[in-house]
N, C-alpha and C positions, 0 to 999 in steps of 0.2 A: 529161350534157348538154355539148355543145360550144359554145364561145363564138363569137358572130358576129363578123364583121369589120364595124366601124362606118364612120365617115367617113374611115377611113384612118389608119395609124399613122406617126408620124414616127420614122424609124430613127436611132438614135444608137448608135455602137459601144460594146461593153462596156468597152473600154479607156478611151474618152473619159469614160464614166460614172464610172470609178474615179479619175480624176485631176481631178475638178471642184475647182478651188482655192477654198478659203474656204467650202466648203459644209458641212463636217462640224461636229458639235457641239463637238468639241475645238478646231477651227479658229476657231469663233465665240467662243472664250474662255469656254465654259460652265464653271461651277464650282458644282455642286450646285443648278442651277436659276437661277443669276444671269443667264445670257444670255437676251436677249429676241429673238434672231434664230433663225428656223426655216426650214429648207428642206424643201419638200414635193415629192416625186417623183410624176409622174403620167403615165399613158398618154394618147395622143391619142384618147381615147374620150369620147363626149359627156358621160356622167355624171361621169367623172373631171375633165374641164374645168370642169363646172358646180360640183361640190361643192368642188373645190380653190380655185376663185376665190371661192366663198362664204366658205370658212374664211379665205382671205387677207383679205377685207374684215373679217370679225368679229375676227380676231386683231389686225389693224392698228388697229382701233377700241379694242382693249384695250392698245395700246402696244407690240405686237410688230412686228418687221420680218420679213416673209415673202417668201421666194424660191420661185418655182415653176419646176421643171426638168422638161421633157418628154423622155421616152425610151420605147423599147420595153420590154415587161415584163421581159425578161432583165436588161438593164442597170439597170433600176429596182430590182429585187430585190437585185442584186449590190451596188449603191450603198447600199441600205438596210442590208444586213447589215454593210457596211464602216463604217457611220456617216457616209457622205458625204451621205446624205439622212436627215432626222430622222423623217419619217412618209410613209406612202402611204395614200390614203383609198379606193381602189377595188379591193380584193382580192376576187375572185370565188371562192366555195367552195360545194360541195366539189370541183367538176370543173375549171373553167376554169384556175385557177392551181394545181392539185394538184401538178404537177411542181415548181413553184417552192417551194411550202410544204414538200414533201418534202426539197428540197435545202437550203433556208435556214431552215426553221421553227425549228430549235433556236437560231438566232442572231438572230432577230428576235422582236418582242413583239406578240402580238395584243391590240389595245386594246378592240375591241368591234364588234358587228354593228350597222349602222345602217339596213339595209333587207333584207327577206327575200323579195322578190318579183321577183328577176331571173330572167327566163325567155325561152325561144324560143317563138314563136307563129306561127300563120297568122291574120291579121286581115282583117276585111271591114268595109264600111260598116255602121253599127249597124242600119240599116233593111233589110239584106239578109234574104231569107226563109229563111235557114238558120242553124243554131246550132252545128253540129258539122262537123269535117273530113270524116267519112264522107259527109255530105250533098252535098259538092262534086261527087262523081262523078255523081250523079243530077241535078245542077242546073248542070252545066258551061256550058250554053248561056246561062245568066243572067249568067255572068261572062266572056263572050266566049271561052269554052273556054281561059282562061288563068289561070295563077298567076304573079304577077310576083315574081321573086326578086332577090337581090343579087349579090355577087361569086361567080364560079364556085368559087373556092378557099375560101370561107367555111365555118366549121363548121356554120352553119345550112343552107347549101346541101347540104353532105354529109349532114346528118341528113335533109333532105327527100328527097334522091335515094336514100339507102340504107334509110331506115325509113318515112317518112311516105307517100310516093307508092306504094310497093309494098304497104304494109299496108292502105291504104284504096282501092286500085284506081284510082288517079288517073293511070295511065300514058297514057291517051288525051287528057289535057289538056296544053296546051303550057306547060311550065315554063320561063319566060324568065329567064335570068340575064345580068347585065352589070355593074351597079354599084349601090351604095346610092343615090347621087344620082339615077340613072335610075329606080329603083323609086319614090323619093319624088316625082319629077316625074310619073310615071304616076298615083300616088296623088292628088296635088294636082289633076291634070286631071280624073280621074274624080269626085272629091268635089265639085269645082266644077261639074261637069255633072250631078250627081245620078245618076251611074251606079254599078252594082254593080262592085266590084273585090275581088280576093283577093290579098293580098301576104304575103310572109314578113317578119316583124317581131320585135321583142323588147322586153321591159321591162328597164330603163327606156328610153323614147324620147319625144322631144318631140312626135312625131306624135299621141300619145294626147291631148295637150292642144290641138294645132292642129286636129284633125279628130274627128268623132264616129264612133269605131270600136268594134268589139267583137272579142274573141278567139274563134275557133272552138274548141269543146271537142275535146280530143285523148284520147279514151277509152282508147286503147292506150298512151298515154304515149310516143309515138314521138319527141317533141321533148325528152324528159327532164323532170325535176322542177325546181321553182324553186330557184335558188341564193341565197346570201346575199351581201351586199356588206359588207365590213368594213374597219376602219382598223387599220393595223399601224405599229409604231414601231421605231426602231433599237434595238440592244442596250442603249443607255443612255438612251433617250428618257424613260422614267418618272423616272429619277434627274435628268436634265438639265432636264426640263420637266414637273414634277409637276402643275402647274396645268392645262396644255393636255392632258396625258395623261388627266387626270380628265374634262375636258370631252368629249374624243373618246370615252372609254369610255361615257359616259352619253348620247351624241348618237344620235338617230334621225331619219329623214326618210322619210315615206311616199311612195309612187310618184306620187300625184296632185300633191303639192307639188313633187317633183323634176321631173316632166314639165312643170309650169308654168314653172319657172325655166329649164329646158333650152330650152323654146320661145322664151322671151324672149331668151336669150343667143345661141342657135345657129340659130334659124330666122327670127324677126322682125328680128334684128340680123345684119348681115354685116360688122361691124367689131370685131375683138377688142379694139381700144383702148378701146371703150366698155363693156367688161365691168364695170369698176368703177362707173361711174355707173348702169348698169342694175341692178346688185346693190344699190347704195345706195338706189335708189328702191324696189326690191322689199323691202328691209329696212324701209324706212319704212312700207310697206304691211302688213308682217308683224312688228310689234314684239314681240309675245309670243313668237313662235318664235325670233327672234334672241336675245332675252333668255334663253330656255331653253337655248340652245346653250352659254352660259357659266354655267349654273346659277343664273341670276337671274330676275327678273320685270320686265316693262315697267312703267314708272312711269305 
């Protein structure tokens, strides 16, 4: 399965990632877990932004200082292996980040899988009269003869063009690609008007919380199997931060909960400076889950 291009990535050169001053465990004065400063590297992908900011809130409530550093996957993995980042929370396996795991896997530490439902999909409004991708060809007129896609260069677009469309005989439908925001705009309009719509999408995504959608079954597996999302640490993370490493190793988050928080942060809110207060309110509404993240229970 090939990873989609989401809301866009923020490019930071590999060299810059390697010279981030003051970010490494050793620079933080770590001595067998005494340091309470942690740097989390993240890609500019919705789920990475969401869970990294969630953990920033949780860890800071526990007395840690948390720095979030955004970069493309290459620089993130390079910095993690060098110890300039302490942890990364959004590693896709076995396909999306395969090349990085092959290159850096011996130098970084897999902490644990927290979600096993990351996948590419074709989604429609839940009341659409079809349930499988093969049915699209016979019901194209119900969807204005269109499938709304995302960026032309995305892995999801490539999978649709190379596998899904020819496998299911969808060549006569208009496959429209431009950008993720454009797709989401079309989805919002159609859902608001009560119209049928077919879009290329993926889990996790906030659209599943914002709208009543269903994934069409892909009987031939043209879009690949579900991947896992996992947390990884630097070579010395377990030694430097044993408490946090244990929390991350035991942490899980299901897709429904992730979609809900993504929707609050990235769709209903358009101001990143409000992430903290939004998460604080969400945490107050979900005290048992927040307590479980650090191995405790809500009072």
